[in-house]
C-alpha positions, -999 to +999 in steps of 0.1 A: +059-344-023+047-316+000+013-300-004+027-265-006+054-274-031+070-245-050+055-245-085+078-256-113+071-256-150+088-283-171+094-280-209+107-312-226+118-316-262+109-352-268+129-354-301+162-344-285+156-353-248+165-317-237+145-301-210+141-269-191+126-264-156+113-229-148+114-217-112+108-185-093+135-158-098+167-161-078+157-194-062+180-220-078+211-234-062+239-255-076+226-288-090+240-322-082+237-351-107+231-387-096+226-418-117+188-413-121+180-379-106+191-343-104+190-326-070+189-289-066+178-263-040+148-243-050+143-215-025+140-233+009+133-268-006+156-297-016+141-308-050+146-340-069+141-341-107+141-370-131+174-368-148+162-378-183+130-356-184+132-329-157+100-341-141+095-334-104+099-364-081+098-347-047+104-315-027+113-314+009+115-282+031+147-280+052+142-263+085+178-248+086+185-211+091+218-204+074+237-171+072+234-166+034+202-186+026+197-222+017+202-218-021+238-205-015+248-235+006+267-266-006+248-297-017+267-329-024+258-366-031+276-393-011+263-428-017+226-428-010+229-396+011+224-360+001+246-338+022+237-302+028+263-280+045+252-246+058+270-218+077+250-211+109+243-174+116+263-156+144+286-186+150+318-202+137+300-235+133+283-251+103+254-276+102+258-308+082+224-323+072+221-358+056+190-367+037+178-399+020+184-393-017+155-416-026+128-398-005+143-365+008+137-375+044+161-361+069+183-388+084+208-371+107+224-337+114+258-329+129+274-295+139+309-291+126+336-265+130+341-239+103+369-248+078+362-285+082+373-305+052+350-334+041+363-365+023+336-389+011+340-427+007+313-452-002+299-456+033+320-432+054+325-395+057+359-383+070+360-349+088+393-331+091+385-301+114+403-278+139+403-292+174+396-257+188+365-238+176+372-213+149+410-217+151+423-227+116+458-240+113+460-251+150+457-287+163+433-308+142+413-339+146+402-365+121+368-382+126+352-410+106+314-408+105+290-435+092+269-421+063+240-443+073+233-428+107+259-400+113+275-419+143+312-415+148+333-447+141+366-434+154+384-401+161+421-391+161+436-360+177+466-346+160+489-321+177+495-302+145+477-295+112+471-326+091+489-320+058+478-332+024+451-356+035+440-378+005+418-408-001+431-433-026+422-470-031+399-466-001+430-458+020+436-426+039+471-411+035+485-379+049+518-361+052+536-360+085+567-338+082+590-354+056+571-387+052+537-401+043+515-420+068+488-446+058+458-450+081+434-480+084+400-464+073+380-488+096+399-479+128+421-449+121+452-469+132+485-463+115+492-490+089+526-478+075+551-450+074+571-441+043+609-436+045+617-399+052+620-377+021+651-357+015+629-327+008+594-316+015+567-329-008+530-326-014+507-355-018+487-356-051+460-380-061+432-382-087+408-411-089+398-437-062+421-465-074+452-446-086+485-443-069+495-414-046+521-390-061+545-367-043+565-339-058+598-329-041+607-293-048+644-297-037+652-326-061+626-319-088+615-355-083+581-370-089+575-404-072+544-425-066+535-452-042+509-478-033+483-462-009+476-496+008+512-504+017+533-473+012+556-492-011+573-472-038+560-479-074+584-456-092+600-422-095+612-398-122+634-367-122+618-338-140+642-310-150+622-278-153+634-246-169+644-220-142+642-247-115+612-255-092+607-227-068+578-215-046+558-203-077+553-239-089+519-256-085+509-292-093+478-311-103+471-348-111+444-356-136+431-385-157+429-409-127+466-405-119+479-406-154+488-370-160+508-345-140+505-308-146+533-285-134+526-247-136+554-221-133+532-190-130+560-165-128+578-178-160+545-182-179+549-219-185+528-250-179+543-285-183+524-317-191+538-351-181+528-387-181+550-399-152+540-436-156+552-437-192+590-433-192+592-428-230+567-399-229+586-366-229+578-335-209+556-311-230+559-274-223+533-248-231+538-210-229+511-186-220+525-155-237+530-120-222+510-125-190+515-152-164+491-181-160+463-173-135+465-191-102+439-217-092+429-251-105+401-237-126+426-217-148+440-248-165+423-279-179+424-305-207+393-312-229+398-339-255+433-334-270+434-296-263+449-276-235+430-246-222+442-219-198+434-185-185+461-159-180+462-130-155+450-107-183+417-127-183+424-141-217+412-176-226+440-195-243+441-229-261+465-252-280+466-288-292+482-312-268+502-328-296+520-295-304+537-280-274+546-243-277+526-211-275+489-212-264+468-189-285+440-166-276+406-181-284+385-160-308+379-123-303+382-112-267+375-077-254+406-058-242+385-037-219+388-048-182+363-044-155+373-026-123+394-050-101+366-057-077+344-067-107+370-082-130+357-105-157+364-142-149+365-174-168+354-206-151+366-236-172+345-267-170+357-297-191+332-322-204+348-350-224+360-335-257+341-303-250+350-273-229+325-250-213+336-215-202+316-191-180+326-156-187+319-123-169+330-094-191+322-058-199+293-070-221+277-091-194+276-127-186+281-154-212+284-192-214+306-206-242+310-240-257+343-248-273+355-277-295+392-280-305+401-245-295+372-228-313+340-213-299+311-236-311+283-216-294+277-186-271+247-180-250+238-149-228+234-169-196+242-158-160+252-191-143+274-200-114+280-238-117+273-256-150+276-294-146+285-317-175+263-347-180+277-369-208+276-348-240+252-324-224+254-296-199+231-289-169+230-251-165+213-230-138+202-199-157+196-173-130+175-141-134+152-116-117+121-127-135+124-165-135+152-190-130+157-218-155+175-251-150+185-262-185+197-294-199+213-282-231+232-299-260+269-295-253+280-295-290+254-269-303+241-251-273+205-260-282+181-257-254+144-264-248+119-239-234+122-201-232+154-188-249+182-174-227+178-137-221+210-126-205 
């Protein structure tokens, strides 16, 4: 811990185990939760807190000048490394900083091109980046970097953009035209090619051990294969109402068990368990307005489906009863100006759903159970993080910031009450 550490005040409710850390105003970044600790940027310091009590373990200053300030940069946990990614001022490059998660000591740094995609494995970081500085969509290169010391293990140059790069079963898979290609993660060498697909397909994966799915628009066919060998594991034709045009988006959830197909224009979303042939397609309708685009506009919490439509309405319905999704509670019909439109960010946490809302009445954080609002707090937060049946919430304000571990079911919190 540094001598000139930023002062933090910790309030703990020993009966419930809830805690609140108070920090200077507008200093908190997005928290990252590890097995034993919580990591968060406080002003210009990376800070480690005890996960079960909020007690300070260490603070480390990071001598990195970024365009928007350290608290706005991305902090992630990869094995025993904390990764900080910052956009460098007056350049199209970013700086990737790796720190020891146990001590906060800086281990290595690496400059990367803007728009670089990072894929984390247990001991390796894969970087998919443009081969030319600041030219997105041009030739790309794939580099494997050791998390321990930041040294490159191998690098591949591709003469075209790398499509649909995924990591499944510790195997790298990407799309090359009308087929999938499997790479050896230790060397980058090609292990296998799939047979050509009759139509173009996207690669979808969820979970480190699940299969890789592909959806072919032309044939309305979902198929899945083994990421280690490329061998087909099955396929299923899915006949959708109105066909499957360009306005269809797909997601895989539940570790590769559930496939979501959203037809935005036709105001429908379909739920499918492709690995269970006797499980029928379930269709949900979003009403007058189309479903909003983006992954955060649709989610499953417990046995309930939640969605946000383009009228900024929060909708819900039981998974067991396909049909119309209903508006949740009373929602204002007043809309903000387009540049300040209210937004819902949906964050599932087991059987609970948390929704961050920006509406005409200000910012609110909602907790929902089975389609009903269980609690509502006047909190301005950007990135709430579920932790079991609790929620870690950066409560941001001009006076003081608060990092709160609150009860997910009741919204109960320790320390000063939220003020909005």
